[in-house]
BATORRO-733769 format. One record per residue: residue number from 1; x, y, z of N, C-alpha, C in turn. Coordinates in nm, 4 decimals, decimal comma, always signed. Each point is the difference from the previous one (the first is absolute). Example, Ala and Ser with C-alpha at 12.3 -4.5 7.8 and 13.67 -1.06 7.14 Angstrom:
BEGIN
   seq        n_u        n_v        n_w       ca_u       ca_v       ca_w        c_u        c_v        c_w
     1    +1,3190    -0,5690    +0,7800    -0,0890    +0,1190    +0,0000    +0,0900    +0,1200    +0,0000
     2    -0,0350    +0,1050    -0,0720    +0,0820    +0,1190    +0,0060    -0,0770    +0,1090    +0,0730
This chain:
BEGIN
   seq        n_u        n_v        n_w       ca_u       ca_v       ca_w        c_u        c_v        c_w
     1    +0,0854    -0,1159    -0,0002    -0,0856    +0,1166    -0,0001    +0,0900    +0,1231    +0,0004
     2    -0,0422    +0,1013    -0,0730    +0,0720    +0,1262    -0,0089    -0,0120    +0,0733    +0,1324
     3    +0,0981    +0,0838    +0,0332    -0,0052    +0,0739    +0,1257    -0,1295    +0,0793    +0,0101
     4    -0,0753    -0,0173    +0,1092    -0,1283    +0,0681    +0,0154    +0,0152    +0,1475    +0,0326
     5    -0,1071    +0,0757    -0,0246    +0,0044    +0,1399    +0,0396    -0,0023    +0,0119    +0,1509
     6    +0,0474    +0,1120    +0,0486    +0,0013    +0,0243    +0,1437    -0,1211    +0,0834    +0,0393
     7    -0,0382    -0,0074    +0,1284    -0,1144    +0,0774    +0,0470    +0,0225    +0,1489    -0,0190
     8    +0,1220    +0,0461    -0,0005    +0,0283    +0,1416    -0,0107    -0,0244    +0,0537    -0,1427
     9    -0,0301    -0,0851    -0,0917    -0,0215    +0,0461    -0,1384    -0,1451    +0,0394    -0,0225
    10    -0,0592    +0,0726    +0,0955    -0,1365    +0,0460    -0,0152    -0,0101    +0,0937    -0,1174
    11    -0,1093    -0,0040    -0,0681    -0,0202    +0,0828    -0,1181    -0,0686    +0,1285    +0,0422
    12    +0,0539    +0,1136    -0,0427    -0,0624    +0,1261    +0,0397    -0,0395    +0,0851    -0,1201
    13    +0,0615    -0,0154    -0,1138    -0,0361    +0,0829    -0,1151    -0,0800    -0,0815    -0,1036
    14    -0,0716    +0,0702    -0,0845    -0,0865    -0,0617    -0,0980    +0,0778    -0,0841    -0,1002
    15    +0,1175    +0,0395    -0,0361    +0,0793    -0,0719    -0,1009    +0,0505    -0,1349    +0,0503
    16    +0,0198    -0,0146    +0,1271    +0,0619    -0,1219    +0,0544    -0,0848    -0,1246    -0,0231
    17    -0,1276    +0,0142    -0,0244    -0,0878    -0,1165    -0,0200    -0,0045    -0,0471    -0,1449
    18    +0,0701    +0,0713    -0,0894    +0,0020    -0,0465    -0,1383    +0,0651    -0,1389    -0,0060
    19    +0,0973    -0,0233    +0,0867    +0,0617    -0,1310    +0,0100    -0,0514    -0,0634    +0,1279
    20    -0,0809    -0,1028    -0,0149    -0,0557    -0,0692    +0,1148    +0,0946    -0,1056    +0,0521
    21    -0,0093    -0,0275    +0,1268    +0,0712    -0,1140    +0,0626    -0,1021    -0,1126    +0,0094
    22    +0,0165    -0,1025    -0,0834    -0,0985    -0,1057    -0,0119    +0,0532    -0,1294    +0,0617
    23    -0,0778    -0,0598    +0,0862    +0,0378    -0,1258    +0,0648    -0,0910    -0,1108    -0,0514
    24    +0,0570    -0,1086    -0,0529    -0,0743    -0,1090    -0,0578    +0,0144    -0,1243    +0,0860
    25    -0,1118    -0,0686    +0,0223    -0,0004    -0,1309    +0,0666    -0,0623    -0,0972    -0,0970
    26    +0,0827    -0,0855    -0,0571    -0,0459    -0,0955    -0,1032    +0,0841    -0,1239    +0,0097
    27    -0,0661    -0,1170    +0,0214    +0,0766    -0,1221    +0,0201    +0,0428    -0,0683    -0,1307
    28    -0,0604    +0,0380    -0,1109    +0,0364    -0,0608    -0,1293    +0,1152    +0,0814    -0,0610
    29    +0,1166    -0,0641    -0,0120    +0,1231    +0,0695    -0,0396    -0,0122    +0,0728    -0,1338
    30    -0,0555    -0,0641    -0,1010    -0,0103    +0,0635    -0,1299    -0,0937    +0,1209    +0,0034
    31    -0,1114    -0,0113    +0,0704    -0,0921    +0,1133    +0,0127    +0,0656    +0,1156    +0,0755
    32    +0,0720    -0,0347    +0,1064    +0,0699    +0,1003    +0,0800    +0,1016    +0,0759    -0,0875
    33    +0,0769    -0,0745    -0,0793    +0,0993    +0,0616    -0,0891    -0,0673    +0,0916    -0,1042
    34    -0,1097    -0,0493    -0,0574    -0,0719    +0,0785    -0,1001    -0,0534    +0,1306    +0,0626
    35    -0,0572    -0,0102    +0,1182    -0,0507    +0,1193    +0,0665    +0,1118    +0,0996    +0,0282
    36    +0,1113    -0,0503    +0,0481    +0,1143    +0,0881    +0,0260    +0,0443    +0,0728    -0,1257
    37    +0,0139    -0,0740    -0,1087    +0,0406    +0,0610    -0,1276    -0,1008    +0,1035    -0,0480
    38    -0,1280    -0,0324    +0,0061    -0,1019    +0,0919    -0,0429    +0,0013    +0,1268    +0,0810
    39    +0,0015    -0,0125    +0,1310    -0,0089    +0,1163    +0,0874    +0,1271    +0,0846    -0,0095
    40    +0,1160    -0,0628    -0,0102    +0,1251    +0,0763    -0,0188    -0,0019    +0,0733    -0,1338
    41    -0,0575    -0,0618    -0,1048    -0,0051    +0,0648    -0,1314    -0,0930    +0,1224    +0,0027
    42    -0,0875    +0,0086    +0,0969    -0,0862    +0,1162    +0,0185    +0,0679    +0,1084    +0,0826
    43    +0,1248    -0,0258    +0,0424    +0,0766    +0,1010    +0,0733    -0,0103    -0,0066    +0,1511
    44    -0,0533    -0,1071    +0,0524    -0,0152    -0,0122    +0,1441    +0,1079    -0,0904    +0,0602
    45    +0,0225    +0,0111    +0,1312    +0,0935    -0,0855    +0,0697    -0,0763    -0,1180    +0,0552
    46    +0,0603    -0,1187    -0,0068    -0,0705    -0,1223    +0,0343    +0,0813    -0,0847    +0,0979
    47    -0,0705    -0,0578    +0,0974    +0,0525    -0,0991    +0,0910    -0,0968    -0,1143    -0,0026
    48    +0,0487    -0,1235    +0,0036    -0,0895    -0,1141    -0,0126    +0,0447    -0,1136    +0,0904
    49    -0,0984    -0,0698    +0,0550    +0,0234    -0,1198    +0,0796    -0,1019    -0,1061    -0,0436
    50    +0,0241    -0,1236    +0,0459    -0,0900    -0,1085    -0,0394    -0,0925    -0,0503    +0,1073
    51    +0,0134    +0,0481    +0,1213    -0,0831    -0,0563    +0,1094    -0,0604    +0,1089    +0,0902
    52    -0,1038    -0,0366    +0,0691    -0,0628    +0,0908    +0,0949    +0,0975    +0,0319    +0,1148
    53    +0,0741    -0,0991    +0,0450    +0,0965    +0,0215    +0,1083    +0,1033    +0,1067    -0,0392
    54    +0,0570    -0,0127    -0,1184    +0,0977    +0,0987    -0,0459    -0,0644    +0,1385    -0,0119
    55    -0,1221    +0,0026    -0,0493    -0,0695    +0,1255    -0,0155    -0,0243    +0,0689    +0,1351
    56    -0,0439    -0,0767    +0,0984    -0,0264    +0,0572    +0,1317    +0,1280    +0,0619    +0,0588
    57    +0,1117    -0,0667    -0,0170    +0,1268    +0,0538    +0,0515    +0,0380    +0,1291    -0,0707
    58    -0,0028    -0,0010    -0,1322    +0,0414    +0,1171    -0,0768    -0,0951    +0,1180    +0,0144
    59    -0,1296    -0,0276    -0,0027    -0,0988    +0,1086    +0,0071    -0,0063    +0,0618    +0,1372
    60    +0,0361    -0,0751    +0,1038    +0,0033    +0,0545    +0,1334    +0,1159    +0,0977    +0,0216
    61    +0,1077    -0,0212    -0,0723    +0,1227    +0,0770    +0,0217    +0,0181    +0,1152    -0,0992
    62    -0,0741    +0,0037    -0,1083    +0,0269    +0,0943    -0,1084    -0,1273    +0,0607    -0,0557
    63    +0,0170    +0,1161    -0,0622    -0,1129    +0,0720    -0,0618    -0,0076    -0,0281    -0,1496
    64    -0,1181    -0,0322    -0,0479    -0,0271    -0,0181    -0,1416    -0,1290    +0,0756    -0,0317
    65    -0,0135    +0,0393    -0,1276    -0,1210    +0,0694    -0,0413    -0,1108    -0,0961    -0,0393
    66    +0,0363    -0,1119    -0,0610    -0,0990    -0,0913    -0,0553    +0,0381    -0,1433    +0,0363
    67    -0,0987    -0,0762    +0,0405    +0,0127    -0,1429    +0,0209    -0,0798    -0,0709    -0,1089
    68    +0,0629    -0,0905    -0,0717    -0,0694    -0,0874    -0,0932    +0,0204    -0,1411    +0,0499
    69    -0,1101    -0,0652    +0,0357    +0,0116    -0,1350    +0,0589    -0,0887    -0,1008    -0,0694
    70    +0,0576    -0,1161    -0,0217    -0,0775    -0,1154    -0,0435    -0,0888    -0,0361    +0,1195
    71    -0,1114    -0,0643    -0,0285    -0,0848    -0,0478    +0,1090    +0,0479    -0,1370    +0,0484
    72    +0,0244    -0,0916    -0,0901    +0,0435    -0,1349    +0,0392    +0,1516    -0,0076    +0,0170
    73    +0,0460    -0,0067    +0,1238    +0,1409    -0,0082    +0,0321    +0,0261    -0,1326    +0,0707
    74    +0,1197    -0,0468    -0,0061    +0,0320    -0,1324    +0,0581    -0,0184    -0,0012    +0,1532
    75    +0,0250    +0,1141    +0,0627    -0,0053    +0,0046    +0,1456    -0,1140    +0,0865    +0,0560
    76    -0,0996    +0,0199    -0,0796    -0,1136    +0,0818    +0,0437    -0,0720    +0,0539    -0,1227
    77    -0,0670    +0,1124    +0,0152    -0,0629    +0,0620    -0,1172    +0,0064    +0,1523    +0,0127
    78    -0,0265    +0,0667    -0,1089    +0,0070    +0,1454    -0,0042    -0,0970    +0,0670    +0,0947
    79    -0,1153    -0,0630    +0,0218    -0,0959    +0,0579    +0,0955    +0,0543    -0,0038    +0,1411
    80    +0,0602    -0,1129    +0,0368    +0,0606    -0,0104    +0,1334    +0,1154    +0,0982    +0,0136
    81    +0,0802    +0,0157    -0,1059    +0,1099    +0,0969    +0,0001    -0,0527    +0,1392    +0,0321
    82    -0,1069    +0,0409    -0,0664    -0,0527    +0,1326    +0,0231    -0,0525    +0,0151    +0,1446
    83    -0,0665    -0,1013    +0,0509    -0,0474    +0,0041    +0,1387    +0,1145    +0,0129    +0,0961
    84    +0,1047    -0,0804    -0,0223    +0,1143    -0,0020    +0,0927    +0,0801    +0,1293    -0,0073
    85    +0,0060    +0,0632    -0,1144    +0,0730    +0,1257    -0,0140    -0,0720    +0,1151    +0,0697
    86    -0,1314    -0,0041    -0,0010    -0,0749    +0,1077    +0,0640    +0,0412    +0,1338    -0,0526
    87    +0,0291    +0,0914    +0,0898    +0,0399    +0,1380    -0,0396    +0,1398    +0,0083    -0,0602
    88    +0,0775    -0,1068    +0,0109    +0,1363    +0,0010    -0,0528    +0,0026    -0,0222    -0,1528
    89    -0,1168    -0,0327    -0,0567    -0,0019    -0,0251    -0,1453    +0,0147    +0,1289    -0,0788
    90    +0,0491    -0,0148    -0,1232    +0,0092    +0,1179    -0,0865    -0,1387    +0,0634    -0,0212
    91    +0,0027    +0,1269    -0,0318    -0,1211    +0,0777    -0,0200    -0,0883    -0,0538    -0,1131
    92    +0,0589    -0,0632    -0,0969    -0,0714    -0,0461    -0,1186    +0,0332    -0,1470    -0,0230
    93    -0,1009    -0,0844    -0,0033    +0,0222    -0,1453    -0,0149    -0,0842    -0,0576    -0,1109
    94    +0,0587    -0,0930    -0,0736    -0,0642    -0,0637    -0,1154    +0,0139    -0,1510    +0,0149
    95    -0,1143    -0,0682    -0,0125    +0,0016    -0,1479    -0,0035    +0,0156    -0,0391    -0,1476
    96    +0,0881    -0,0944    -0,0266    +0,0202    -0,0528    -0,1361    -0,0048    -0,1514    +0,0152
    97    -0,1075    -0,0597    -0,0503    -0,0217    -0,1414    +0,0322    -0,0725    -0,0756    -0,1096
    98    +0,0113    -0,1304    +0,0054    -0,0772    -0,0876    -0,0849    -0,1412    -0,0188    +0,0513
    99    -0,0258    +0,0425    +0,1241    -0,1320    -0,0082    +0,0604    -0,0829    +0,1212    -0,0468
   100    -0,1060    -0,0254    -0,0765    -0,0728    +0,1124    -0,0591    -0,1498    +0,0011    +0,0233
   101    -0,0486    -0,0833    +0,0907    -0,1428    -0,0033    +0,0253    -0,0428    +0,1291    +0,0731
   102    -0,1250    +0,0346    -0,0075    -0,0511    +0,1193    +0,0666    +0,0347    -0,0004    +0,1492
   103    -0,0147    -0,1153    +0,0647    +0,0324    -0,0091    +0,1430    +0,1457    +0,0311    +0,0258
   104    +0,0880    -0,0385    -0,0898    +0,1449    +0,0313    +0,0151    +0,0242    +0,1501    -0,0083
   105    -0,0664    +0,0643    -0,0944    +0,0157    +0,1446    -0,0164    -0,0546    +0,0742    +0,1228
   106    -0,1157    -0,0425    +0,0492    -0,0589    +0,0609    +0,1179    +0,0917    -0,0168    +0,1187
   107    +0,0547    -0,1168    +0,0191    +0,0937    -0,0253    +0,1116    +0,1228    +0,0862    -0,0110
   108    +0,0514    +0,0185    -0,1217    +0,1159    +0,0859    -0,0194    -0,0293    +0,1433    +0,0411
   109    -0,1145    +0,0495    -0,0417    -0,0377    +0,1367    +0,0374    -0,0141    +0,0127    +0,1520
   110    -0,0572    -0,1028    +0,0610    -0,0264    +0,0035    +0,1459    +0,1282    +0,0100    +0,0804
   111    +0,1113    -0,0574    -0,0481    +0,1255    +0,0076    +0,0752    +0,0866    +0,1185    -0,0401
   112    -0,0444    +0,0784    -0,0995    +0,0717    +0,1235    -0,0332    +0,0661    +0,0051    -0,1368
   113    -0,0121    -0,1017    -0,0816    +0,0525    +0,0098    -0,1363    -0,0838    +0,0972    -0,0791
   114    +0,0627    +0,0910    -0,0743    -0,0715    +0,0950    -0,0832    -0,0521    -0,0653    -0,1260
   115    +0,0770    -0,0914    -0,0531    -0,0371    -0,0695    -0,1238    +0,0259    -0,1483    +0,0200
   116    -0,0779    -0,0819    -0,0717    +0,0219    -0,1449    -0,0041    +0,0103    -0,0354    -0,1471
   117    +0,1203    -0,0162    -0,0474    +0,0256    -0,0338    -0,1420    +0,0179    -0,1495    -0,0141
   118    -0,0631    -0,0555    -0,1015    +0,0047    -0,1434    -0,0207    +0,1090    -0,0337    -0,1057
   119    +0,0896    -0,0897    +0,0370    +0,1067    -0,0445    -0,0891    -0,0577    -0,0929    -0,1055
   120    +0,0534    -0,0032    -0,1166    +0,1106    +0,0829    -0,0487    -0,0452    +0,1343    -0,0605
   121    -0,1267    +0,0112    -0,0383    -0,0463    +0,1194    -0,0686    +0,0132    +0,1282    +0,0825
   122    -0,0158    -0,0098    +0,1293    +0,0043    +0,1164    +0,0851    +0,1340    +0,0714    +0,0025
   123    +0,1057    -0,0701    -0,0375    +0,1323    +0,0626    -0,0001    +0,0042    +0,1195    -0,0980
   124    -0,0756    -0,0056    -0,1065    +0,0015    +0,1113    -0,0962    -0,0633    +0,1262    +0,0592
   125    -0,0730    -0,0124    +0,1102    -0,0576    +0,1180    +0,0657    +0,0946    +0,0651    +0,0988
   126    +0,1141    -0,0624    +0,0278    +0,0910    +0,0544    +0,1001    +0,0515    +0,1415    -0,0326
   127    +0,0338    +0,0330    -0,1252    +0,0455    +0,1393    -0,0254    -0,1050    +0,1021    +0,0429
   128    -0,1267    -0,0212    -0,0306    -0,1038    +0,0949    +0,0421    -0,0166    +0,0033    +0,1505
   129    +0,0095    -0,1160    +0,0628    -0,0131    -0,0059    +0,1463    +0,1162    +0,0722    +0,0664
   130    +0,1204    -0,0130    -0,0519    +0,1140    +0,0691    +0,0575    -0,0057    +0,1495    -0,0242
   131    -0,0569    +0,0434    -0,1127    -0,0206    +0,1444    -0,0225    -0,0982    +0,0547    +0,1055
   132    -0,1028    -0,0770    +0,0295    -0,0969    +0,0412    +0,1030    +0,0696    +0,0082    +0,1354
   133    +0,0843    -0,0962    +0,0306    +0,0728    -0,0001    +0,1279    +0,0930    +0,1205    +0,0085
   134    +0,0645    +0,0370    -0,1087    +0,0883    +0,1148    -0,0009    -0,0766    +0,1289    +0,0220
   135    -0,1183    +0,0121    -0,0624    -0,0842    +0,1183    +0,0231    -0,0401    +0,0075    +0,1469
   136    -0,0384    -0,1112    +0,0581    -0,0427    -0,0008    +0,1387    +0,1171    +0,0292    +0,0942
   137    +0,1167    -0,0460    -0,0368    +0,1194    +0,0214    +0,0821    +0,0287    +0,1505    +0,0151
   138    -0,0387    +0,0757    -0,0976    +0,0226    +0,1465    +0,0022    -0,0934    +0,0704    +0,0978
   139    -0,1080    -0,0698    +0,0406    -0,0988    +0,0638    +0,0864    +0,0329    -0,0299    +0,1445
   140    -0,0269    +0,0971    +0,0881    +0,0303    -0,0256    +0,1418    -0,0891    -0,1097    +0,0573
   141    +0,0552    -0,0702    +0,0971    -0,0801    -0,1015    +0,0682    -0,1145    +0,0653    +0,0755
   142    -0,1174    -0,0593    -0,0077    -0,1114    +0,0545    +0,0758    +0,0135    -0,0469    +0,1467
   143    -0,0411    +0,0838    +0,0895    +0,0034    -0,0362    +0,1402    -0,1147    -0,0965    +0,0291
   144    +0,0217    -0,0921    +0,0940    -0,1017    -0,0970    +0,0338    -0,1344    +0,0632    +0,0337
   145    +0,0016    +0,1151    +0,0745    -0,1276    +0,0605    +0,0378    -0,0754    +0,0543    -0,1210
   146    +0,0722    +0,0406    -0,1052    -0,0676    +0,0461    -0,1204    -0,0654    -0,1133    -0,0748
   147    +0,0620    -0,1149    -0,0001    -0,0530    -0,1116    -0,0770    -0,1265    -0,0540    +0,0640
   148    -0,0293    +0,0362    +0,1241    -0,1217    -0,0470    +0,0658    -0,1188    +0,0909    -0,0254
   149    +0,0225    +0,1174    -0,0606    -0,1064    +0,0964    -0,0220    -0,0654    -0,0204    -0,1362
   150    -0,0690    -0,1063    -0,0208    -0,0687    -0,0226    -0,1272    -0,1466    -0,0161    +0,0198
């Protein structure tokens, strides 16, 4: 794995989000490599692991803008990963999975994934999803008390 970003690399200006820090959790080696190549070709920085255990360690210690996680992992699943990360998870999360039933999509939304893309076709939507993440990254985080006023 490439050296991870440090907590001190907080983003403060609008331009800094043009290059996202993307963390991938994918147990299938070829898919993981393809995702890394695609996302790097879009100008973003990428870190990738193959297991939930590795993801929990890395995501707890470092800051990333986007999490892209497979749902079916050898040592757990993407839904469990999101639950266990809690507030430590990146601000923007995307499920990328072979599981595409309505119930799977609903479950992904319930644990905090913004999108649930179904492999292999869903991969072609990643550039648009990452553009959305970059736009959101430029916006200040809303305070918890504001998000309750709906």
